[in-house]
C-alpha positions in Angstrom: -49.9 9.2 8.6 -49.4 6.6 11.0 -51.6 3.8 11.6 -52.2 2.7 15.6 -50.7 -0.8 15.2 -52.3 -4.0 16.0 -53.3 -3.5 19.9 -53.7 0.2 19.2 -56.7 -1.1 16.6 -58.2 -3.3 19.2 -58.4 -1.6 21.9 -60.1 1.2 19.4 -62.1 -0.8 18.3 -64.0 -2.3 22.1 -63.7 1.5 22.7 -65.7 1.8 19.3 -68.0 -1.4 20.1 -68.4 -0.1 23.5 -66.7 -3.4 25.4 -66.6 -3.2 29.2 -65.0 -5.8 30.0 -61.1 -7.4 30.3 -59.3 -9.0 27.0 -59.4 -13.3 26.6 -56.9 -15.4 24.7 -59.4 -17.2 21.6 -56.7 -19.6 22.1 -54.9 -20.4 17.8 -56.2 -20.9 14.2 -54.5 -22.8 11.9 -54.0 -20.2 9.7 -51.1 -19.7 7.9 -48.3 -22.1 5.5 -45.4 -22.0 6.8 -45.1 -21.9 10.7 -44.2 -24.1 12.7 -45.8 -24.1 16.0 -46.8 -20.9 16.6 -49.6 -21.0 14.7 -52.5 -17.4 14.6 -53.7 -16.8 18.8 -56.8 -14.6 19.0 -57.2 -12.7 21.4 -60.6 -11.0 22.0 -63.1 -8.6 23.8 -66.7 -8.7 23.8 -68.1 -8.8 27.6 -70.7 -5.7 28.3 -70.6 -4.5 23.5 -73.2 -3.0 22.5 -75.5 -5.2 19.5 -73.2 -8.6 19.8 -70.4 -6.0 19.4 -66.7 -7.7 19.7 -63.2 -7.1 18.6 -60.6 -9.5 18.4 -57.2 -9.8 16.8 -55.2 -12.3 14.7 -52.1 -11.9 15.9 -49.9 -13.9 12.8 -47.2 -15.1 15.3 -43.3 -15.8 14.1 -45.1 -14.4 10.8 -45.0 -10.7 8.3 -47.3 -8.5 7.2 -47.5 -10.9 4.0 -48.7 -14.3 5.1 -49.9 -16.8 3.4 -52.8 -18.5 4.0 -54.4 -21.6 4.0 -57.1 -23.7 2.7 -58.6 -22.3 6.4 -58.1 -18.7 6.1 -60.8 -18.1 3.5 -63.5 -21.1 6.3 -62.5 -18.7 9.3 -62.6 -15.9 7.7 -66.8 -16.4 6.6 -67.2 -17.8 9.6 -66.2 -15.1 11.9 -68.4 -12.9 9.4 -71.3 -14.6 9.7 -71.4 -14.7 13.2 -70.8 -10.8 13.7 -73.7 -10.2 10.8 -75.4 -6.8 12.8 -78.3 -4.8 12.2 -79.5 -1.4 11.2 -82.0 0.4 11.4 -81.2 1.3 7.7 -82.0 -0.9 5.8 -78.4 -1.0 4.2 -76.9 1.7 5.4 -72.7 1.2 3.7 -74.0 0.0 1.0 -72.2 2.2 -0.6 -73.7 1.7 -5.0 -77.4 1.2 -3.0 -77.6 -2.4 -5.0 -78.7 -4.4 -1.9 -75.7 -5.7 -1.4 -72.8 -5.1 0.8 -70.2 -6.5 -1.6 -66.8 -6.3 -3.0 -69.3 -3.8 -6.0 -69.0 -1.8 -2.6 -65.4 -2.6 -1.6 -63.9 -1.8 -5.0 -65.4 1.4 -4.9 -64.3 1.6 -1.6 -60.4 1.2 -2.7 -60.2 3.2 -4.9 -61.0 6.3 -3.0 -58.4 4.6 0.2 -56.4 7.4 1.7 -58.4 10.4 0.3 -61.2 12.4 2.6 -64.4 10.7 1.1 -67.3 11.4 3.0 -69.5 8.8 1.5 -67.0 6.2 1.8 -65.9 7.7 4.9 -67.7 5.1 7.5 -66.2 5.8 10.5 -66.3 9.6 10.2 -62.6 10.7 11.0 -61.5 12.9 7.9 -60.2 9.4 5.6 -61.2 7.0 4.1 -58.7 3.6 6.2 -58.8 0.4 7.7 -61.7 1.4 9.8 -64.2 2.2 7.5 -62.6 -1.2 5.8 -64.1 -3.2 8.7 -66.9 -1.7 9.0 -67.7 -2.5 5.2 -66.4 -6.8 5.8 -69.1 -5.7 9.6 -71.8 -5.5 7.0 -70.8 -7.3 4.0 -73.8 -10.1 2.8 -77.2 -9.3 1.4 -79.4 -6.5 3.2 -82.7 -7.9 3.1 -81.2 -10.1 5.6 
């Protein structure tokens, strides 16, 4: 079971969001403990994307897949999620338990089906509950009435 990797995922998301611009270096972020000098970098594509879409790669240079995030990470992530909130004709298409909010309950339900072929949790329609579905869930995070 192969995954596309970070750069491949960035390309897939830029296509999904119908972006037609190029990738831009958006600077660095101070997010990880124990990495001196080479902080995580941001690569962004936002030109020509549909419905305020974009794709971003936050790369941890000199780090590993299990970083020790500092206190800035939570703030940066929440700010990004709020800035990239999307509207939908369906009041809340990703509210998996129909309680009016996309939150930890929906996340738990999705993670319980991780790697399985369950249509209700396969939000991107690729046949398997996986990382792209998780990204869609996070993109819809919050109260559905907003």
